C-alpha positions as CSV (number, residue, x, y, z in Angstrom):
1,M,173.4,102.8,93.9
2,V,172.0,106.3,94.3
3,E,169.4,107.9,96.5
4,D,166.4,106.0,97.3
5,M,162.6,106.5,96.7
6,S,162.1,108.6,99.8
7,C,164.5,111.2,98.4
8,F,162.4,111.4,95.2
9,L,159.1,111.8,96.9
10,Y,160.5,114.4,99.1
11,K,161.6,116.4,96.2
12,L,158.2,116.0,94.8
13,S,156.5,117.4,98.0
14,T,158.8,120.4,98.1
15,G,158.0,121.3,94.5
16,A,161.5,120.6,93.2
17,T,160.7,117.8,90.7
18,A,161.8,119.9,87.8
19,K,165.2,119.9,89.3
20,F,165.0,116.3,89.9
21,M,164.0,115.4,86.3
22,E,167.2,117.2,85.2
23,S,169.5,115.7,87.7
24,N,169.0,111.9,87.3
25,V,168.7,111.5,90.9
26,I,167.5,108.0,90.3
27,H,168.8,105.6,87.9
28,N,168.6,102.1,89.3
29,L,167.1,101.1,92.7
30,T,167.8,97.6,92.1
31,P,170.8,95.9,90.2
32,G,171.0,96.5,86.6
33,R,173.1,96.3,83.5
34,L,174.5,92.9,84.5
35,K,175.4,90.2,82.2
36,Q,173.1,87.3,81.9
37,T,175.7,84.9,83.4
38,H,175.6,86.9,86.7
39,I,171.9,86.9,87.0
40,P,170.4,83.3,86.3
41,N,167.5,83.8,88.5
42,I,165.9,86.2,85.9
43,L,166.3,83.8,82.8
44,H,163.5,81.8,81.8
45,Y,163.0,78.6,79.6
46,P,159.2,78.9,78.7
47,E,157.2,75.9,77.3
48,P,154.5,77.6,75.2
49,L,151.2,75.5,74.2
50,S,150.8,77.3,70.7
51,F,154.3,76.3,69.3
52,N,157.5,74.3,69.9
53,R,160.6,76.1,70.5
54,N,162.5,73.4,68.8
55,E,166.4,73.9,68.6
56,C,165.9,77.0,70.7
57,A,164.4,75.4,73.7
58,P,167.8,75.4,75.6
59,N,168.4,79.0,75.1
60,P,167.0,81.2,78.0
61,V,164.5,84.2,77.7
62,M,164.3,87.4,79.6
63,F,161.1,88.9,80.6
64,F,160.5,92.6,80.3
65,A,158.0,95.4,80.6
66,I,158.3,98.9,79.2
67,L,156.4,101.2,81.6
68,S,155.5,104.6,80.1
69,N,153.0,107.3,79.5
70,Q,151.3,108.2,76.1
71,R,153.4,110.5,73.8
72,S,156.7,109.8,75.8
73,G,158.5,108.0,72.7
74,S,157.4,104.6,73.7
75,G,156.4,103.7,70.3
76,W,159.7,104.8,68.8
77,F,161.5,103.1,71.5
78,E,159.8,99.7,70.8
79,T,160.4,99.8,67.1
80,L,164.0,100.2,68.1
81,L,164.0,97.2,70.2
82,N,162.1,95.2,67.7
83,S,164.9,95.7,65.2
84,H,166.8,93.4,67.2
85,T,166.6,89.8,66.0
86,N,166.4,88.4,69.4
87,V,163.6,90.7,70.9
88,S,159.8,90.5,70.8
89,S,158.1,93.4,72.3
90,N,154.3,92.9,71.5
91,G,153.0,96.4,71.7
92,E,150.4,98.0,73.8
93,I,148.5,95.0,74.7
94,F,146.5,96.6,77.5
95,S,145.0,99.3,75.4
96,V,142.1,96.6,75.3
97,K,140.1,97.3,78.1
98,E,138.8,93.7,78.7
99,R,142.4,92.7,79.4
100,R,142.6,95.1,82.3
101,Q,139.0,95.0,83.8
102,N,140.4,93.2,87.1
103,A,143.6,92.0,88.4
104,S,142.7,88.3,87.4
105,S,142.4,89.3,83.6
106,V,145.6,91.4,83.8
107,L,147.6,88.4,85.3
108,Q,146.1,86.0,82.9
109,T,147.3,88.3,79.9
110,L,150.7,88.4,81.3
111,D,150.9,84.6,81.7
112,R,150.0,84.4,77.8
113,V,152.8,87.1,76.8
114,Y,155.6,85.4,79.2
115,N,154.5,81.9,78.3
116,L,155.3,83.0,74.6
117,D,151.7,82.2,73.7
118,W,150.9,85.9,72.6
119,L,151.2,86.1,69.0
120,S,151.8,89.3,67.3
121,S,153.6,91.0,64.2
122,A,156.7,91.4,66.8
123,S,156.9,87.8,67.7
124,K,160.1,86.2,67.1
125,N,158.7,82.9,68.3
126,E,161.1,80.2,69.4
127,C,164.5,82.2,69.4
128,S,163.4,85.2,71.3
129,A,166.0,86.0,73.9
130,A,163.8,89.1,75.5
131,V,160.0,88.9,75.4
132,G,157.8,91.8,76.7
133,F,155.6,94.6,75.8
134,K,154.9,98.2,76.5
135,W,152.5,99.4,79.2
136,M,151.0,102.6,79.7
137,L,150.4,104.1,83.3
138,N,146.7,104.6,82.6
139,Q,146.0,101.0,81.6
140,G,145.6,99.3,84.8
141,L,149.2,99.5,86.1
142,M,148.3,101.9,88.8
143,E,144.8,100.3,90.1
144,H,146.2,96.8,90.2
145,H,150.0,97.7,91.3
146,M,150.2,95.3,94.2
147,E,149.2,92.2,92.3
148,I,151.3,93.4,89.3
149,E,154.3,94.1,91.5
150,E,154.0,90.7,93.1
151,Y,153.8,89.1,89.7
152,F,156.8,90.8,88.2
153,K,158.9,89.8,91.4
154,R,157.5,86.2,91.3
155,R,158.3,85.7,87.5
156,N,161.4,88.0,87.5
157,V,160.2,90.5,85.0
158,S,162.8,93.2,84.2
159,V,161.1,96.7,84.1
160,I,162.3,99.8,81.7
161,F,160.6,102.9,82.8
162,L,160.6,105.5,80.0
163,F,159.7,108.8,80.8
164,R,159.9,112.2,79.1
165,R,161.6,115.1,81.0
166,N,160.0,117.9,79.0
167,L,156.4,117.5,79.9
168,L,155.3,120.7,78.1
169,R,156.4,118.9,74.9
170,R,154.6,115.6,76.0
171,M,151.6,118.0,76.4
172,V,151.8,119.4,72.9
173,S,152.1,115.9,71.5
174,M,149.1,114.7,73.5
175,L,146.8,117.6,72.2
176,A,147.9,117.4,68.6
177,N,147.6,113.6,68.7
178,S,143.9,114.0,70.3
179,Y,143.1,116.6,67.6
180,D,144.1,114.2,64.5
181,S,142.2,111.3,65.8
182,H,139.2,113.3,64.9
183,A,140.4,115.7,62.1
184,K,142.4,112.8,60.3
185,L,144.7,115.2,58.5
186,L,146.5,112.5,56.5
187,N,144.0,111.8,53.7
188,G,141.4,111.1,56.1
189,T,143.6,108.6,58.1
190,H,144.7,108.9,61.7
191,K,148.3,108.3,62.6
192,S,149.9,108.4,65.8
193,H,153.3,107.8,64.3
194,V,154.5,108.7,61.0
195,H,157.4,107.4,58.6
196,S,158.1,110.3,56.4
197,A,159.1,113.9,56.6
198,E,156.1,114.9,54.6
199,E,153.6,113.3,56.9
200,A,155.5,114.9,60.0
201,D,155.3,118.3,58.4
202,I,151.5,117.9,57.7
203,L,150.8,116.9,61.5
204,S,152.9,119.5,62.9
205,K,151.2,122.2,61.1
206,Y,148.3,122.0,63.7
207,K,149.2,124.2,66.8
208,P,147.2,123.3,70.1
209,F,146.0,125.8,72.5
210,I,147.1,125.2,76.1
211,N,145.2,126.0,79.1
212,S,147.5,128.5,80.6
213,T,145.6,128.8,83.9
214,S,145.7,125.1,84.8
215,L,149.1,124.4,83.2
216,L,151.2,124.5,86.4
217,K,148.7,122.1,88.3
218,D,148.6,119.9,84.9
219,L,152.3,119.6,85.0
220,K,152.6,118.8,88.6
221,D,149.8,116.1,88.3
222,M,152.0,114.6,85.2
223,E,155.0,114.4,87.5
224,I,153.2,112.9,90.5
225,K,151.8,110.1,88.5
226,S,155.1,109.1,87.1
227,A,156.5,109.3,90.8
228,K,153.9,106.9,92.1
229,A,154.6,104.4,89.4
230,L,158.2,104.6,90.5
231,Q,157.2,104.1,94.1
232,Y,154.9,101.2,93.2
233,Y,157.5,99.2,91.1
234,N,160.9,100.2,92.5
235,S,161.4,96.9,94.1
236,S,161.5,95.0,90.7
237,R,164.8,95.0,88.8
238,H,164.5,98.0,86.6
239,M,166.3,100.9,84.8
240,I,165.1,104.4,84.1
241,L,165.3,105.9,80.7
242,Y,164.4,109.5,79.4
243,Y,163.2,110.1,75.9
244,E,165.4,113.1,75.7
245,D,168.6,111.0,76.4
246,L,167.8,108.6,73.8
247,M,167.4,111.2,71.3
248,R,170.5,112.9,72.2
249,N,172.8,109.8,72.7
250,H,172.0,106.6,71.0
251,T,174.8,104.9,73.1
252,K,172.0,104.7,75.6
253,L,170.7,101.9,73.6
254,K,173.8,100.0,74.5
255,D,172.7,100.2,78.1
256,V,169.2,98.8,77.2
257,Q,170.8,95.8,75.4
258,E,173.1,95.0,78.3
259,F,170.1,95.4,80.7
260,L,168.1,92.9,78.8
261,G,171.3,90.7,78.4
262,L,171.3,90.9,74.7
263,P,174.2,90.7,72.1
264,E,174.8,94.4,70.9
265,R,173.3,95.3,67.8
266,E,172.5,98.7,66.0
267,L,169.0,99.3,66.4
268,T,167.1,101.1,63.8
269,S,163.5,102.8,63.4
270,R,161.6,104.0,60.6
271,Q,159.6,106.5,62.6
272,V,160.1,110.4,62.0
273,K,159.7,112.9,64.8
274,I,156.7,115.1,64.3
275,H,157.2,118.2,66.4
276,K,160.8,119.6,65.9
277,G,162.3,123.0,66.8
278,P,161.3,125.4,69.3
279,L,158.0,125.0,71.1
280,S,157.1,128.6,70.1
281,D,156.5,127.1,66.6
282,H,154.1,124.6,68.1
283,I,151.8,126.3,70.5
284,Q,148.9,128.5,69.5
285,N,149.0,130.7,72.7
286,W,152.5,130.7,73.1
287,D,152.9,134.0,74.9
288,D,150.4,132.9,77.7
289,V,152.4,129.5,78.1
290,N,155.6,131.3,78.2
291,K,154.4,133.9,80.8
292,A,152.8,131.1,83.0
293,L,156.0,129.1,83.1
294,T,158.6,131.9,83.5
295,G,160.1,132.3,86.9
296,T,158.7,128.8,87.9
297,E,160.3,125.2,88.4
298,Y,159.1,124.5,84.8
299,E,160.7,127.4,83.0
300,S,163.4,124.9,81.5
301,F,160.5,123.3,79.6
302,L,160.3,126.4,77.4
303,E,163.7,125.8,76.1
304,A,164.8,123.4,73.2
305,D,166.2,120.4,74.8
306,Y,167.6,118.4,71.9
């Protein structure tokens, strides 16, 4: 156990968020990293309508949700999870607006996922031991947080927060991805994620221009949004991960598997990182950005972080 949410929000209000993001003030506010045998209340025995679990029916299933922001490593992280033979993480299902148009449609969609009636390429069907999906903060999570948090607690959904410490790198990735959605640099095709060094090199050649005038406010807004998500969902069983930690230390994946009550496996992904090396290589107006952040609480974002 560590400092509570009030401490985190105080740090936000006093402008010390960057220091918080570096110091891991919060890891778990509720019990985590426990063996399944110690937490039987979060295990489920779903009875799907679309298929029969057959011999796997006696095997319990844990429900989870990955809460994250775009361009924070959630796609890569989900491919790692899905490389586990017992995990079904069903992608960004609330990217479809109709599924999040109101609280009722959100809860109906959640029921389909956790009843195992959501079929996707990731579905392991009857023998899944952990079932979930990834959910971006701008896809109804904040608007309907009261109903969703009540649902998470009622159905004992375990939450994995995945954030990115270096929000400047996230901004570069967002702007570059937005540009490619129109430019389609890879032979007329837009790809948010790539699987070869050649493709990554092509996409990384585009250098976005960052508004240095509004940069401090933009970074603060990004922090506050993540803080609100933590505040809204902190009473659910959860763990907090940072993209940078996963990149530096793959043993963090052992913690995730333990949190989900899974037998430990080596997790793999074919995805290749696009923006490598110093940020000065990836920002068109680097001098302006460097000047805007030097001497501020965000100065560390200018440095290489892995």
